[in-house]
N, C-alpha and C positions, 0 to 999 in steps of 0.2 A: 453373588456380591451381598453384603448384607447394606443397609440403607447408611449408617455412617461411615463408612470408607469408599460406595460412591458418590458420596457428597465430599469426601476430600479427595478426591481422584477431580470430581467436577473443578473443587476449588485450584487445585496445582496446576489442571491443564488449560482454564480461563487464566490463572496469572500469570502462566508465560506467552498466551496470546496479549495480554492486556499490557506485560514487560515491551514487546515487540511491537506494538502499537505505539506506547507510551515513548520506546524510544527513537519512531521516525519523527514525532511532533515535536518531541522534548528541544530537540537542537533547533526549532525553528526561529523559535522565540531570541535565542543570543546569538543570533548571526552578526550583528554588527559588533558585539562585544569580542565575539571569535574573531573576525575581519580585523578589527583592532589590535586585539593581543599578538596574532600570529601573522600579521601581514598579507592575507589575503587579497586577489584582485575581485573586483565585483563579479569578475565571470569563473572567474575559481572557486569562490564561497559558496555555489550551488552544489557543489562535491560533499561538502560535508553532510547535505542531504544525500545525494544521489549515489555516493558511494554504497552507501548504505544499501538502498534502493536498488541500485545496480545486481549488487552482490545477493541478495534476495532473489530479483528477478530470475538472473543466469541460473541459479542453482535450487531454483525450488522443486524442479523438476526431479534433480538428480535425489535433492532431500526425501522428497515422496516418494519415489522408486526404492531409495534405499530404505526406506523405511518398511516398505511393504517386501522387502528380500531380507533383512539382516534383522528384521525384527525392531519393533515401533518405539518400547522403551529405550534398547541399546542407541538409537540414533537421535531420540528425543534427549539422552544426556549428554551424547559428546558433543550434539549442538548446543546446550543450554553452559559445557565447559566452554567455548569458543567463545562464545558471547559476553559471558560475564569475563574472560581473560581480555578481550578486546576491548571491554567498557571499563575495565583498572587501567589499561595500558593506555586507551586513548585520553582520560584525566591529566595524565603529565606528558603530553604532548607538548612539543617545542616548535614545529615547522608545522607547515600545511601539509607535508607529504606525510607527516608523521600521523596526522590526527586523520587522513583521508584513507590511509592505509588500516590504520585500526577500526575506522569507520567498516572498510572493505571486511575487514574478520568480523566484526558483529552483522553484519551483515548474511556473511558466509555462514554462523552459527545459527543467525533465525531461521536460513534456510532448511538448516538442518530438524531444527526443534518443531516449527510453526507445523509443517504437514506431518510429522510424527504424532504431537499432540492432537491435531484433527482426527488422525485414522486412533489414535485410541480413545478418545469421545467416542468414536460411533463404534470400538468395542465395548466400550463400558456400558452405552446406551442401544442394545439392539434394537430393541423394541421403538416401533415406529413411532407411537405418542410421547414415551418417554426421550428418544432421539431427538425429537421435534421440538420440545422443551429444551433439552442440552442444547441447541443448535441453535435457540430463542435465546439461551445465556450466553454462550458463544459471542454473537454477534453483538449480543448488548455490552458486553465485557468490551469486546473489540472496539465499539464507540466511547466508550468510556476510559480507555486506556488512550486515545485519541485524543478527549478533552484533558484526561488528567495530564497529558504530555504540555498542552498549552497553558495549564495554570500554572505547573510545577516549575517548568522552564523560565517564566518569568519571576516567581518567588523565587527560587533558589538562585537564579542568577545575581539579583539584587542582593542578597541576604548576604550567598557564600562564595559567588562566582562560577563564571560556567562551566568550569570542569566538577563541579558537582552535580551538571546533567549528565553525565556519566558514571561517576562513580554511584551514584544511587542505584545502577541495577546492581551493585554486587552483592549486597546483602540481600538481596529477593531473590538471586541466582543460586548462592549457595544455599540459602533455608529452602528452596524447592528441588535441589539434589541431596540434601540431606533425608529430603520427605520422599522423595521419588521408588523409594521400596514399595509403598502401598499402592502403586501402579500396576496395572497388569502387563506382562511383558509383550503381549501384542506380538505373539513369534510371528516368524514369516509365514504365507501361504505356501502349501508346497509347491504349488508351479510355480507361483512367483520367486521363489528362493533359488528355482533351479535356472534364474534366465543372468546373463551376465550384466554387469551394472554400464550404462550408454554413458562413459567419460566424454569420448570426444563429444558427443551430442551436446551435454552440456557445457561444453568449452565454447561451441559455437555459437549457441545462444547467450550463453555470458559475454562473448566478444562481439556477435553484433549489438548489444542492448548497448553496453559500453560505448562502442565507436559512434554508435549513434548520438546518444548523449554529449560524446565527445565533438562529435560536428557541429553541433548548438553552441556547445562553450566555447569553444575557438573561435566560434565565428566572433566574439569581441573581439580578436586582434586583426581578422582577416576581410569580416565583414560576410552578412547572410548570403550574400549573391555573390560572392567569391567563388572560383572555380574548385578553391581547395574545399570549403563547404562541401559544394555538390558532389564532389570527389568520395570523401568520407562517407555523406548519404547512401552513396552508389554501394561502397564498398560495405558498409550495415548493411542494408537490404541483400545483398548479394548473400552474404553470411549467413544470413537469415532464412534464405532461400536455400541456401546448404544445409542447412540443418533441416528444413523440410524434408529434401531430399535424402538425406541421409536417413534419417529415421521410416521413410520409405522402403529402405534397404535391409538394415540390420534387421537381424533375428530377435534381437532382445530392444526394440525402443523405449527412450526416453519417454517417446509422448507416441502411441501409438495413434496414426493417422485417421484409423474409422473411428474411433472414439471421440478424438476432434472434429468430423466431420457430420457426426449427428449433430441434424438443422438445432436441438435445443441446447446441447453442449456447447457446441461452437459459437452459437449464438451469444449466449450468455454469456461465452468468455472474450466475444468480441465489442459487446455492451459492456461487462468490466476496463476494457481496455481503455476504450475511446470516453468515458464516463470519469476513467481515473486521471486522464492527461489536465482537467481541469480540477480535483480536489488537491494534490499535492503546490500546484501553482498558488489556488485562491490564500490558500491560508499561507503560503511565504510572503507572495507579493502584499496583501493586506497587511501582515503584520511588518515588513519594511516600510509601508503607506504610514501605517501609525506610527513608527519610530523616527522616519526619515522626514514627515510632511507635518504629521500632529503634532510630533515632540513628545510622544507619549515612550515612559518608561517600560521597560521590561514586563514588569509586575503588570503596569497598565494594560501593556498589549495583550497579555493573555488574557486578563479578565475582559478587553473588548473583542477578544475572539469567541466569547465565552457563546454568546448566543449563540452562534451557528451549529457550534459545537454541540451545543446541549438538543439544539434541533435534531442534528444527526442522531446523536443518540436517544433521543423518546422517540423518532423516527424508527428507527430501523430494530429497536428493542418493542414497540408495541403498535404502530400504527400499521408499518409493512404487515406485520407477521398477522393481525386483526383481517386487513383488506387480503392476504394472501389466502385466508384460510374459508373466504368468503366469495370470491370472485377470480380466482387463480394470479398464476404470476405473471402471465403477458400482460393484461389491464395493468398492475399496479408498476410491473417497470416502465411503460409510456406514459405512465400519470408522473411516477416521481420523475422521470427523465424531462417531460415536459416543465415541469416544477423547478427542477435544478437550472434550465435553458435561461427561463423566467427570473430568476432570482440573478444568475450570473451576466444577464444583460443588464439588468438593473443595477448591479455593482459596479459594473464597466464605465458606464455612462458615468458613475456616482461621484469616481475618483478625481479630484480636482483641487488645484492646490487650496483653494480657500475655505473647502467645504468642512462641516462637523462630522463628528463619527455617528450622529444621530441622524444625520440627514445621508453622510454617504456609504456607510458601512452595514448600520443593522438592517434597512429595511430588506438589500439584496441579500445576504449571508442568512437570515433567519428565512427566508423563502428555498433559498440554495440548498441548507441544511437540511429542511425540512424534505426534499426531494430528492435527495441522495437517499438518504436516512430511509424511504420508503422504500426503494429502488434495489439498497444494497442487498437486505436480505432474501428478495425476490430475484433475483439473477444466482443468488447462491444456492437458493435450492433449486433453479433451474439447472443449474451445473452440475449436480449430482445426481440430478433426477436418471434413474434407470442405469446408472453405473454399479457394476460388480462390484462386491464387498470387497475380493482384491486389489479392487484398482481404487479404493477411495483415498488413497494415499497420495496416488497420481491427478486424479479429479482434484484434491483442496488445493494442491502443489500447479496446478494449473491455471486455477481461478487465483492464488494470492500471484502469480506472475504475469498474467495480466495486470493484475492492480498496481502493480509496482513498476513493471513498465511502461504502462500509462502513465505513470506521476511524475516516475523520470524524465520520461521524452519530453511532458507537458511542462514541466519545469525549465527541463534545459530549452526549450522553446519558447517560455514564456519571458525566461531572461534576458534569450536572444534578441528579441524583437522592442522588450524594453531599453537594453542597451542601443541597439540601433536606431530607435524614435529619439533619443537623448543623441546620441552621435547625430544624425540629421538637424539637430538644434532644436527637439522637443525637451520640454520639463520633465521632472523626474515624474510628476505624476501622472503627466500624458503618455510615459512609457510604460506605466503600471496599469493604464487603462486598456492599453491596446493589448498588454499582455492577458488580461481579464478577457477581452472583445475576440481574443483568438482561440482560447480554451471555449470560450461559449459556440464557437460555432466545432471544434471539436464535440463537446455534447451533442451539440444538432446531428451531427454526423451518427452518433452513438443513437441517438433518438429513430434516425430512419430505420437505422439497421436492423434495430430490435422490431420497429414494424413489419420491415420486409422480410426478416430470417424465422424470426421464432415462428413456431406453428401456433394456429391461430386457434386452435383449442389447448392451450396448455394447461394445466391439471390443476384441480385447486387443491391444496397442503395444507392440512391442519400443522400450526406452528400456537405453541402455548406460550406465551408469552413470559 
């Protein structure tokens, strides 16, 4: 493939990853405006974020396997068409149910095109050195997509209204689809193509993740300590356990258990799961805090979150890869997670009713963003280390699944804790503070798992920023 074409392929693939991350963060800022416009309750409002996240989490493994089985470009285009259609319809939503449904369609589309794009990236760049550079660009663009969503979400909401945060995806999606003929077909591996698609496995993991999130969301009405909440959590855990059992029994599993139980792969996915229980909640909680407690506008809120997002972007694009190339993945994961815990703890104890942005938000978010950003590319590299080329779509799907499940469950738990604090007589600021501190404990658990599970001699990998 000549140089201009591979550059175009890299731009197209990174653009879709940018949009996928953009669409997760761009709806965080206008949540108060969406609530007022469509009549969401405080507990139901999180589904604007989580309908997207749960759909991605539930079907990413299916999307990764489908890309390996049916051809990566075909699945990529199918997912992108669904995502674009969901974005268009979502902007016309007239009720909470319609917005949640279209967000789920967006998430399902992203669950198809995201792992397919990851696989196509590895196809375009088969050589280790070029592949590592492409992965560096991939993670940097993913981070900048998250940043772009925060800034654009505020500006678009104030200038044109919240519906345009969804409609902005439409011209981008159409442009990529028109240009997709330049991408390689990514034809299915002969061994993979002969397998059957494990739809039941996908439905089990999607149902388990959705019910787990619903259990916390429903606690707004019945309480965190209600038997109903415990029963829903038990049902979700049962479905996820059934998923693992089914995957060990079927001929063509969605998630081959031997791959997942490798210490490097399994450990990286567990770290991703626990670390991301804090990422989504942090941005959502701080966004609500700035608008409801500090009185910021949507645009001011986006700019107020920029330091954390920028620290995340710079660390994932340069600091993380620089350190990985010199000391290996495990030390970078441990150091980054430790910084993430420290930053979150500082943030959690600083969210008070009379604090300023500079005192309550800036210090903790800067440290947290730097720590998460450094660890992110390290566990991404660890998660695909030693995986056969035929299973790259699966590996990418697994990593993004744990990311989305962690963020969705963490956001649901954080909102539930915040609502419970307020219901118990605490202030809104105290509710936000406790939500962040709960997330801090989850990341600390992830740090402990990384120290205990990841191999002590994790490889040094060259990644060019």
